[in-house]
N, C-alpha and C positions, 0 to 999 in steps of 0.2 A: 504494500500500500504505499503510494506516494505521500509526501508531506500535504500536498495541496488537495489530494483526494478528499471529497465530501464537503470542501468548502465552496461556496458560491462566489459569485463576482463581486459582492460588497465585502468579502472577507480577502480579497486578493491583495489589497495593501492594508496593512496593520502594523502596530507596534506590540512587542510582549507585554500584555497588561501587568503581569506580575511586576515587572521591572519599572513600569510607569507608577503603578500604585504604591511601590514601594518609594520612589522618588517623591511623590506627592506626600506621603507621610512624613518623609525626612524634612520636608519644608514648612509642615504645619507645626504649631506649637504642641507640645506634649498633651495638652488637655483637650484638643480640638480634633474632631474626627471629620471624616468625608463620606457621604452616602456613596454606595456603589454606582448609583446612577450618574452622581456628579464626577465620579472617577472616569466613568466610561465617556462621559461627555469631553473630559479633558484629554482622553486618548484620541478621540475623534478629532478635536481641534488640532491636537500634535500632528496627526497624520495629514491634516488638510494644510497645515503650515507647512510641513516638509514637502508636500505636493507642490505648493505655491512657490516655495525657495527652489525646488529642482527644476520646475517648468522654466522660471525665469532665468536660472544658471545655464539651463539648456540653450536658450535664446541668446545668451550673452556668447556663450561657446561657439553657436553657430554663426554669430555675426562676426566673430574673430576668425571664421574659417578653421575651426579646431574641431576634433572628433572626440576629444575627452574633455570632460567638465574638470577644470582646475580650481584650487582654492580661491585664486584670483577672480574667476568667474562667479563663484558664489558670493565673495565679497561686493563685487560689482552688482549682482542681483539684489543683494539686501539693500545696497545704496539706492538702486532704481524703484524698489518696492517702498522707499520711506523707512527702512530699518537701520539708518545711519547710526543710532545709538547702540547697536549689536556688534558694529564693525570693529572697534577696538578690543572687545572681549573675544571675538571670533579670531581675529589675527593673533592675539595673544596665546588663545587656545592651541592654534595651529603652530605656532612656534614651540609652545611647551610639547606638542605632540612630535615635532620633528627632533627636537632635542630628546625626547625619550626613545626615540627610534635609534638615534645615534648612540646613545648610551646602552641600550640593549644590544646593539651590534658589538660595541667594544667589551661588553659585558659577559659575552658569550664564552663558556669554558671551552678549552681544548680538551676534546674527549678522546682523542687519538691515543690507542694503545691502552685504554682504561678497561679493566675487567668489568664483568657484569655486577659485581658486588660494589665496585667503586662507582659506577654509574648510578646504581641505586641509591648509594649514599649521597651522591651529588645531587640527584633528583630530589631527595628528602630535604636537603639543605635549600634547594631553590624554591620548594614548596613552602618551607618554613618562612623564608625571607619575603616571598610573595604575600603570604597571610600577614606577616608582620606590617608590610607596606600598606596592605587593605586596612588594616586596623587602625592605622594612623590617619586615614582620610576622613 
Protein backbone atom coordinates (compact mmCIF):
# COMPACT_ATOMS: atom_id res chain seq x y z
CA UNK A 1 0.00 0.00 0.00
CA UNK A 2 1.49 3.35 -1.01
CA UNK A 3 1.64 6.37 1.30
CA UNK A 4 -0.89 8.20 -0.87
CA UNK A 5 -3.40 5.34 -1.21
CA UNK A 6 -6.78 6.10 0.33
CA UNK A 7 -6.24 9.85 0.37
CA UNK A 8 -8.49 12.15 -1.58
CA UNK A 9 -7.38 15.20 -3.55
CA UNK A 10 -7.98 17.42 -0.51
CA UNK A 11 -5.27 15.50 1.38
CA UNK A 12 -2.73 15.83 -1.43
CA UNK A 13 -0.98 18.79 0.22
CA UNK A 14 -0.80 18.79 3.98
CA UNK A 15 1.57 19.08 6.92
CA UNK A 16 2.17 16.57 9.70
CA UNK A 17 -0.56 17.56 12.13
CA UNK A 18 1.18 16.17 15.22
CA UNK A 19 4.22 18.34 14.52
CA UNK A 20 2.16 21.49 13.93
CA UNK A 21 0.03 20.76 17.02
CA UNK A 22 3.22 20.43 19.08
CA UNK A 23 4.50 23.77 17.75
CA UNK A 24 1.19 25.43 18.59
CA UNK A 25 1.36 24.15 22.16
CA UNK A 26 4.97 25.32 22.52
CA UNK A 27 3.98 28.89 21.58
CA UNK A 28 0.98 29.04 23.89
CA UNK A 29 1.27 29.87 27.59
CA UNK A 30 1.18 26.79 29.83
CA UNK A 31 -2.31 27.61 31.12
CA UNK A 32 -3.83 28.03 27.64
CA UNK A 33 -5.00 25.26 25.35
CA UNK A 34 -6.32 25.21 21.81
CA UNK A 35 -9.31 23.29 20.54
CA UNK A 36 -8.64 20.61 17.92
CA UNK A 37 -10.74 22.56 15.42
CA UNK A 38 -8.60 25.67 15.99
CA UNK A 39 -5.43 23.63 15.50
CA UNK A 40 -6.85 22.13 12.30
CA UNK A 41 -7.60 25.62 10.96
CA UNK A 42 -4.05 26.71 11.76
CA UNK A 43 -2.71 23.69 9.82
CA UNK A 44 -4.90 24.62 6.85
CA UNK A 45 -3.67 28.23 7.01
CA UNK A 46 -0.06 27.04 7.10
CA UNK A 47 -0.61 24.88 4.02
CA UNK A 48 -2.24 27.76 2.15
CA UNK A 49 0.59 30.13 3.14
CA UNK A 50 3.18 27.63 1.91
CA UNK A 51 1.27 27.25 -1.37
CA UNK A 52 1.16 31.04 -1.78
CA UNK A 53 4.90 31.47 -1.13
CA UNK A 54 5.74 28.47 -3.34
CA UNK A 55 3.64 29.71 -6.24
CA UNK A 56 5.14 33.20 -6.07
CA UNK A 57 8.67 31.77 -5.68
CA UNK A 58 8.08 29.68 -8.77
CA UNK A 59 6.96 32.77 -10.70
CA UNK A 60 10.12 34.62 -9.62
CA UNK A 61 12.19 31.60 -10.62
CA UNK A 62 10.60 31.43 -14.06
CA UNK A 63 11.07 35.18 -14.56
CA UNK A 64 14.79 34.74 -13.95
CA UNK A 65 14.84 31.84 -16.46
CA UNK A 66 15.84 29.28 -13.83
CA UNK A 67 14.52 25.77 -13.33
CA UNK A 68 15.20 25.44 -9.60
CA UNK A 69 13.75 27.70 -6.90
CA UNK A 70 16.58 29.17 -4.85
CA UNK A 71 16.47 30.90 -1.45
CA UNK A 72 16.82 34.21 -3.28
CA UNK A 73 13.62 33.47 -5.21
CA UNK A 74 11.79 32.80 -1.94
CA UNK A 75 13.05 36.06 -0.44
CA UNK A 76 11.95 38.00 -3.52
CA UNK A 77 8.55 36.28 -3.40
CA UNK A 78 8.14 37.32 0.23
CA UNK A 79 8.91 40.91 -0.73
CA UNK A 80 6.51 40.85 -3.68
CA UNK A 81 3.72 39.49 -1.50
CA UNK A 82 4.22 42.17 1.15
CA UNK A 83 5.95 39.99 3.74
CA UNK A 84 9.06 42.19 3.99
CA UNK A 85 8.99 41.83 7.78
CA UNK A 86 9.90 38.15 7.40
CA UNK A 87 12.88 38.65 5.09
CA UNK A 88 15.56 39.34 7.74
CA UNK A 89 14.55 36.31 9.81
CA UNK A 90 14.37 34.08 6.72
CA UNK A 91 17.82 35.20 5.59
CA UNK A 92 19.23 34.64 9.09
CA UNK A 93 17.65 31.20 9.25
CA UNK A 94 19.10 30.35 5.83
CA UNK A 95 22.59 31.43 6.96
CA UNK A 96 22.23 29.32 10.12
CA UNK A 97 21.21 26.35 8.00
CA UNK A 98 24.18 26.78 5.64
CA UNK A 99 26.54 27.01 8.61
CA UNK A 100 25.03 23.92 10.23
CA UNK A 101 25.54 22.02 6.96
CA UNK A 102 29.19 23.09 6.85
CA UNK A 103 29.67 22.10 10.51
CA UNK A 104 27.98 18.79 9.87
CA UNK A 105 30.31 18.02 6.96
CA UNK A 106 33.38 18.98 8.99
CA UNK A 107 32.22 16.93 11.97
CA UNK A 108 31.68 13.76 9.97
CA UNK A 109 33.81 11.11 11.66
CA UNK A 110 36.30 9.00 9.77
CA UNK A 111 34.92 5.47 9.94
CA UNK A 112 37.46 3.80 7.68
CA UNK A 113 38.83 0.65 9.22
CA UNK A 114 36.52 0.72 12.26
CA UNK A 115 35.15 -2.54 13.59
CA UNK A 116 31.42 -3.09 13.96
CA UNK A 117 31.71 -2.61 17.73
CA UNK A 118 33.58 0.68 17.24
CA UNK A 119 30.97 1.87 14.74
CA UNK A 120 28.18 0.97 17.17
CA UNK A 121 29.90 2.89 19.98
CA UNK A 122 30.35 5.88 17.66
CA UNK A 123 26.68 5.73 16.70
CA UNK A 124 25.64 5.73 20.38
CA UNK A 125 27.86 8.79 21.06
CA UNK A 126 26.39 10.61 18.06
CA UNK A 127 22.82 9.81 19.20
CA UNK A 128 23.63 11.06 22.71
CA UNK A 129 25.14 14.25 21.28
CA UNK A 130 22.11 14.84 19.08
CA UNK A 131 19.71 14.25 21.96
CA UNK A 132 21.67 16.68 24.13
CA UNK A 133 21.47 19.34 21.41
CA UNK A 134 17.74 18.78 20.98
CA UNK A 135 17.25 19.12 24.73
CA UNK A 136 18.93 22.52 24.67
CA UNK A 137 16.53 24.00 22.11
